N, CA, C and O of each residue as an XYZ file, in Angstrom:
412
protein
N      69.976     30.855    274.528
C      71.179     30.428    273.848
C      71.484     28.989    274.203
O      71.115     28.495    275.269
N      72.150     28.347    273.307
C      72.501     26.962    273.553
C      73.840     26.896    274.270
O      74.582     27.877    274.321
N      74.143     25.708    274.832
C      75.380     25.537    275.585
C      76.620     25.678    274.702
O      77.639     26.195    275.158
N      76.552     25.238    273.475
C      77.714     25.310    272.601
C      78.057     26.751    272.248
O      79.224     27.071    272.025
N      77.050     27.629    272.195
C      77.306     29.020    271.884
C      77.865     29.771    273.094
O      78.604     30.740    272.922
N      77.523     29.340    274.324
C      77.974     30.023    275.528
C      79.412     29.646    275.906
O      80.072     30.406    276.616
N      79.908     28.503    275.451
C      81.235     28.067    275.883
C      82.307     28.927    275.221
O      82.281     29.186    274.018
N      83.231     29.349    276.041
C      84.337     30.183    275.568
C      85.621     29.417    275.840
O      85.827     28.894    276.935
N      86.462     29.360    274.850
C      87.727     28.643    274.979
C      88.808     29.649    275.377
O      89.186     30.513    274.586
N      89.304     29.524    276.619
C      90.319     30.451    277.108
C      91.739     29.952    276.870
O      92.683     30.736    276.961
N      91.911     28.682    276.571
C      93.250     28.118    276.375
C      93.779     28.509    274.993
O      93.117     28.277    273.982
N      94.956     29.094    274.957
C      95.502     29.445    273.643
C      95.941     28.185    272.899
O      96.344     27.196    273.510
N      95.860     28.236    271.634
C      96.260     27.088    270.831
C      97.777     27.102    270.644
O      98.428     28.126    270.846
N      98.323     25.963    270.259
C      99.766     25.846    270.094
C     100.268     26.709    268.930
O     101.390     27.213    268.967
N      99.452     26.873    267.921
C      99.906     27.652    266.779
C     100.114     29.111    267.149
O     101.037     29.743    266.635
N      99.290     29.659    268.017
C      99.476     31.060    268.399
C     100.713     31.226    269.274
O     101.395     32.246    269.180
N     101.013     30.259    270.113
C     102.232     30.346    270.923
C     103.465     30.287    270.042
O     104.422     31.030    270.260
N     103.450     29.422    269.062
C     104.597     29.300    268.170
C     104.789     30.563    267.342
O     105.915     31.003    267.111
N     103.694     31.131    266.904
C     103.802     32.346    266.102
C     104.357     33.498    266.920
O     105.130     34.304    266.402
N     103.979     33.592    268.187
C     104.477     34.671    269.026
C     105.952     34.497    269.351
O     106.688     35.481    269.416
N     106.390     33.275    269.553
C     107.772     33.017    269.936
C     108.677     32.747    268.747
O     109.848     32.414    268.927
N     108.167     32.880    267.564
C     108.948     32.582    266.368
C     110.036     33.652    266.203
O     109.733     34.845    266.202
N     111.309     33.227    266.062
C     112.380     34.208    265.926
C     112.320     34.896    264.571
O     111.774     34.368    263.603
N     112.884     36.063    264.535
C     112.928     36.813    263.293
C     113.913     36.153    262.334
O     114.872     35.516    262.768
N     113.684     36.302    261.068
C     114.542     35.690    260.058
C     115.749     36.544    259.704
O     116.475     36.208    258.769
N     115.983     37.624    260.412
C     117.115     38.487    260.074
C     118.436     37.784    260.317
O     119.372     37.944    259.533
N     118.530     37.007    261.388
C     119.773     36.292    261.668
C     120.036     35.240    260.596
O     121.178     35.065    260.171
N     119.005     34.545    260.159
C     119.172     33.538    259.113
C     119.646     34.167    257.812
O     120.449     33.572    257.094
N     119.162     35.358    257.502
C     119.574     36.019    256.273
C     121.032     36.452    256.346
O     121.732     36.442    255.334
N     121.495     36.833    257.537
C     122.881     37.270    257.689
C     123.843     36.097    257.565
O     124.970     36.286    257.109
N     123.439     34.903    257.952
C     124.324     33.752    257.956
C     124.335     32.974    256.652
O     125.062     31.987    256.540
N     123.559     33.382    255.671
C     123.518     32.664    254.409
C     124.849     32.806    253.688
O     125.391     33.906    253.576
N     125.365     31.695    253.204
C     126.622     31.711    252.482
C     126.347     31.883    250.992
O     125.346     31.382    250.479
N     127.225     32.582    250.308
C     127.005     32.734    248.864
C     127.229     31.394    248.162
O     128.022     30.564    248.606
N     126.528     31.212    247.087
C     126.665     29.965    246.333
C     127.987     29.980    245.577
O     128.372     30.986    244.980
N     128.661     28.857    245.617
C     129.938     28.740    244.931
C     129.668     28.192    243.539
O     128.969     27.193    243.368
N     130.228     28.857    242.566
C     130.010     28.430    241.192
C     130.816     27.179    240.886
O     131.828     26.901    241.529
N     130.356     26.440    239.908
C     131.000     25.179    239.525
C     132.421     25.418    239.024
O     133.310     24.603    239.271
N     132.638     26.515    238.332
C     133.972     26.834    237.827
C     134.953     27.045    238.978
O     136.098     26.599    238.913
N     134.501     27.725    240.032
C     135.365     27.964    241.192
C     135.681     26.658    241.913
O     136.801     26.467    242.387
N     134.703     25.759    241.998
C     134.945     24.453    242.620
C     136.001     23.676    241.841
O     136.869     23.033    242.432
N     135.924     23.738    240.522
C     136.893     23.029    239.691
C     138.291     23.612    239.851
O     139.278     22.876    239.866
N     138.375     24.937    239.972
C     139.680     25.572    240.162
C     140.298     25.163    241.496
O     141.495     24.885    241.573
N     139.482     25.129    242.538
C     139.984     24.738    243.858
C     140.432     23.277    243.848
O     141.472     22.942    244.415
N     139.657     22.418    243.212
C     140.028     21.002    243.139
C     141.324     20.826    242.365
O     142.163     20.008    242.742
N     141.498     21.579    241.295
C     142.729     21.486    240.506
C     143.932     21.953    241.314
O     144.987     21.320    241.279
N     143.780     23.050    242.035
C     144.880     23.562    242.860
C     145.213     22.604    243.998
O     146.383     22.422    244.334
N     144.197     21.994    244.590
C     144.455     21.019    245.654
C     145.149     19.784    245.098
O     145.999     19.196    245.766
N     144.795     19.389    243.889
C     145.469     18.264    243.253
C     146.936     18.566    242.997
O     147.801     17.723    243.237
N     147.217     19.780    242.504
C     148.609     20.179    242.299
C     149.368     20.218    243.624
O     150.528     19.812    243.694
N     148.715     20.702    244.661
C     149.339     20.756    245.985
C     149.693     19.354    246.482
O     150.785     19.137    247.009
N     148.771     18.407    246.314
C     149.038     17.026    246.741
C     150.225     16.436    245.993
O     151.051     15.743    246.587
N     150.315     16.705    244.696
C     151.451     16.203    243.921
C     152.761     16.857    244.366
O     153.802     16.200    244.395
N     152.715     18.143    244.712
C     153.917     18.820    245.209
C     154.362     18.247    246.553
O     155.558     18.080    246.794
N     153.409     17.949    247.420
C     153.752     17.350    248.718
C     154.382     15.977    248.508
O     155.322     15.610    249.213
N     153.873     15.227    247.551
C     154.447     13.903    247.258
C     155.895     14.033    246.795
O     156.751     13.240    247.189
N     156.170     15.044    245.951
C     157.548     15.260    245.507
C     158.456     15.628    246.673
O     159.596     15.170    246.743
N     157.960     16.446    247.579
C     158.771     16.839    248.737
C     159.053     15.647    249.654
O     160.145     15.539    250.213
N     158.090     14.769    249.806
C     158.303     13.581    250.644
C     159.362     12.675    250.022
O     160.221     12.140    250.723
N     159.294     12.507    248.705
C     160.308     11.693    248.026
C     161.696     12.289    248.257
O     162.646     11.572    248.571
N     161.799     13.602    248.097
C     163.086     14.259    248.328
C     163.562     14.103    249.759
O     164.750     13.882    249.995
N     162.655     14.213    250.716
C     163.030     14.047    252.119
C     163.497     12.649    252.439
O     164.456     12.472    253.190
N     162.843     11.662    251.887
C     163.240     10.272    252.143
C     164.602      9.978    251.514
O     165.446      9.320    252.123
N     164.809     10.471    250.290
C     166.093     10.244    249.634
C     167.239     10.959    250.357
O     168.325     10.401    250.509
N     166.991     12.191    250.800
C     168.037     12.924    251.523
C     168.331     12.284    252.879
O     169.482     12.246    253.315
N     167.309     11.789    253.531
C     167.520     11.129    254.819
C     168.348      9.861    254.640
O     169.109      9.485    255.532
N     168.207      9.209    253.506
C     168.998      8.007    253.242
C     170.442      8.319    252.917
O     171.331      7.515    253.196
N     170.688      9.494    252.322
C     172.051      9.867    251.964
C     172.855     10.368    253.165
O     174.069     10.179    253.227
N     172.193     10.988    254.088
C     172.871     11.524    255.268
C     173.181     10.368    256.207
O     172.326      9.521    256.467
N     174.382     10.339    256.704
C     174.811      9.243    257.582
C     174.452      9.553    259.035
O     175.331      9.827    259.852
N     173.192      9.509    259.344
C     172.722      9.695    260.714
C     172.240      8.343    261.237
O     172.171      7.362    260.496
N     171.918      8.315    262.488
C     171.423      7.065    263.075
C     169.912      6.942    262.867
O     169.148      6.836    263.827
N     169.501      6.959    261.622
C     168.092      6.836    261.261
C     167.911      5.477    260.601
O     168.659      5.115    259.692
N     166.936      4.745    261.053
C     166.643      3.472    260.397
C     165.970      3.781    259.063
O     164.899      4.387    259.020
N     166.602      3.361    257.991
C     166.157      3.760    256.662
C     164.872      3.066    256.216
O     164.009      3.720    255.631
N     164.717      1.786    256.467
C     163.576      1.048    255.923
C     162.233      1.489    256.503
O     161.288      1.652    255.731
N     162.093      1.690    257.804
C     160.799      2.218    258.273
C     160.501      3.608    257.715
O     159.352      3.935    257.415
N     161.548      4.421    257.581
C     161.374      5.749    256.993
C     160.953      5.634    255.531
O     160.055      6.348    255.085
N     161.594      4.746    254.790
C     161.276      4.581    253.371
C     159.864      4.037    253.175
O     159.129      4.496    252.301
N     159.493      3.058    253.993
C     158.149      2.462    253.852
C     157.066      3.484    254.182
O     156.094      3.617    253.438
N     157.224      4.201    255.281
C     156.207      5.200    255.647
C     156.201      6.363    254.661
O     155.140      6.900    254.342
N     157.388      6.756    254.172
C     157.471      7.848    253.200
C     156.811      7.499    251.882
O     156.040      8.288    251.335
N     157.113      6.321    251.377
C     156.522      5.941    250.095
C     155.034      5.612    250.219
O     154.293      5.740    249.244
N     154.600      5.202    251.376
C     153.151      5.035    251.588
C     152.453      6.391    251.535
O     151.391      6.529    250.928
N     153.056      7.386    252.173
C     152.492      8.740    252.128
C     152.515      9.283    250.706
O     151.578      9.963    250.286
N     153.578      8.987    249.962
C     153.661      9.436    248.572
C     152.535      8.838    247.752
O     151.899      9.542    246.967
N     152.282      7.560    247.921
C     151.206      6.908    247.172
C     149.852      7.544    247.492
O     149.044      7.780    246.594
N     149.613      7.818    248.764
C     148.343      8.441    249.160
C     148.208      9.824    248.528
O     147.148     10.158    247.998
N     149.261     10.628    248.575
C     149.188     11.979    248.016
C     149.096     11.963    246.497
O     148.402     12.801    245.922
N     149.769     11.044    245.838
C     149.687     10.974    244.380
C     148.283     10.561    243.944
O     147.720     11.152    243.023
N     147.728      9.569    244.587
C     146.368      9.131    244.239
C     145.369     10.257    244.493
O     144.486     10.505    243.671
N     145.507     10.939    245.631
C     144.603     12.061    245.935
C     144.756     13.176    244.913
O     143.762     13.738    244.455
N     145.986     13.497    244.554
C     146.225     14.559    243.585
C     145.665     14.239    242.215
O     145.029     15.083    241.584
N     145.899     13.023    241.756
C     145.373     12.627    240.444
C     143.849     12.613    240.452
O     143.221     13.031    239.479
N     143.250     12.135    241.543
C     141.783     12.123    241.642
C     141.225     13.546    241.569
O     140.266     13.805    240.841
N     141.827     14.462    242.325
C     141.317     15.842    242.334
C     141.499     16.516    240.981
O     140.619     17.256    240.542
N     142.610     16.278    240.319
C     142.833     16.897    239.008
C     141.854     16.324    237.981
O     141.292     17.077    237.186
N     141.643     15.025    237.984
C     140.673     14.437    237.041
C     139.253     14.909    237.335
O     138.467     15.138    236.415
N     138.930     15.053    238.603
C     137.599     15.533    238.989
C     137.381     16.960    238.478
O     136.285     17.295    238.028
N     138.402     17.785    238.545
C     138.257     19.167    238.106
C     138.202     19.268    236.592
O     137.597     20.204    236.069
N     138.808     18.341    235.877
C     138.820     18.403    234.420
C     137.588     17.777    233.782
O     137.335     18.005    232.599
N     136.821     17.002    234.523
C     135.636     16.343    233.946
C     134.552     17.334    233.572
O     133.870     17.160    232.561
N     134.390     18.355    234.366
C     133.242     19.244    234.172
C     133.597     20.495    233.442
O     132.733     21.339    233.205
């Protein structure tokens, strides 16, 4: 016999080690999330847009009521921060509603 035929490789290859230690796919199957349909995404975006607009209305009401009540509240910092928040919520609400209506 020749030397190449007599040599025996006792070292396991990396592929066999990986195959033996490979975890079962049962856990991956349990953690899969269901696919969300496009219609449901649009409904959620529309509802979030309405919510943002409602929050903006509540902030306007809070700022106006705080100005009417004669407490020791500095009105201008309250008004500036309130109307800044209103602008952010209105823009977010309009964006979400338009996004939901496009598709």
